[in-house]
C-alpha positions in Angstrom: 4.6 -14.0 -20.0 5.8 -10.6 -21.0 9.1 -9.3 -20.1 8.4 -6.0 -18.1 11.3 -3.7 -17.4 10.4 -1.7 -14.2 12.3 1.7 -13.8 13.0 1.3 -10.1 15.4 4.3 -10.1 12.5 6.6 -11.4 10.1 5.4 -8.9 12.6 5.7 -6.2 13.5 9.2 -7.2 9.7 10.1 -7.2 9.5 8.6 -3.6 12.7 10.4 -2.7 14.5 7.2 -1.8 18.2 6.9 -2.2 18.9 3.3 -3.2 22.3 1.5 -3.8 23.0 -0.4 -7.0 22.5 -3.7 -5.1 19.0 -2.5 -3.8 17.9 -1.3 -7.2 18.9 -4.6 -8.8 17.2 -6.6 -6.1 13.9 -4.6 -6.3 13.9 -4.8 -10.1 14.1 -8.6 -9.7 11.4 -8.8 -7.0 9.1 -6.4 -8.8 9.6 -8.4 -12.0 8.6 -11.5 -10.3 5.4 -9.8 -8.8 4.4 -8.7 -12.3 5.0 -12.1 -13.6 2.8 -13.6 -10.9 0.0 -11.0 -11.6 0.2 -11.9 -15.3 -0.1 -15.6 -14.5 -3.2 -15.0 -12.4 -4.7 -13.0 -15.2 -4.5 -16.2 -17.3 -7.1 -17.9 -15.2 -10.6 -18.5 -16.7 -13.0 -16.8 -14.4 -16.0 -16.7 -16.7 -19.2 -17.4 -14.7 -17.6 -16.6 -11.3 -19.1 -13.8 -9.4 -16.8 -11.2 -8.0 -16.6 -11.2 -4.2 -15.1 -9.1 -1.5 -14.6 -12.0 0.9 -13.7 -15.7 0.4 -16.8 -16.6 2.4 -20.3 -15.1 2.2 -20.9 -12.3 4.8 -24.1 -11.1 6.2 -24.9 -8.0 8.0 -24.2 -8.8 11.8 -25.6 -5.5 13.2 -28.5 -5.5 15.5 -31.6 -3.3 15.0 -31.1 0.2 16.2 -33.5 0.4 19.1 -33.8 2.9 21.9 -33.0 1.4 25.2 -32.6 3.1 28.7 -29.0 4.3 29.2 -26.9 5.0 32.2 -28.0 7.9 34.3 -26.0 11.1 34.2 -24.7 11.0 37.6 -23.7 7.4 37.3 -21.6 8.2 34.2 -19.8 11.0 36.0 -19.3 9.1 39.1 -15.8 7.7 38.2 -14.7 10.7 36.3 -11.2 11.7 37.5 -12.2 15.3 37.1 -15.5 17.2 36.1 -16.7 20.7 35.4 -20.3 20.8 36.6 -22.2 18.1 34.6 -19.3 17.4 32.2 -16.2 15.4 32.1 -13.1 17.5 32.4 -10.2 16.1 30.3 -6.6 17.3 30.1 -5.6 19.4 27.1 -4.1 17.3 24.4 -3.8 19.7 21.5 -0.9 22.1 21.4 -1.6 25.8 20.9 -5.4 25.5 21.4 
């Protein structure tokens, strides 16, 4: 495995983070271990293995898009806390609008 020196101070500066010496040292060790682990995974022989997004096969679970009768307009508005004619009336939630 290669010894990768990660410039934690530089990354912290880019992210506008103020790290103590102890935090910098800790993150350098932790990130170094992560890089070593990724390098170890990279050593695996994956020839002939198809790439997948999931560990198990997935199928489309959606139903066909078919037109079905819907709730009538008055029934939909019946439980509305407030309405304006044939529309739901909602409280303002955007400032300065």
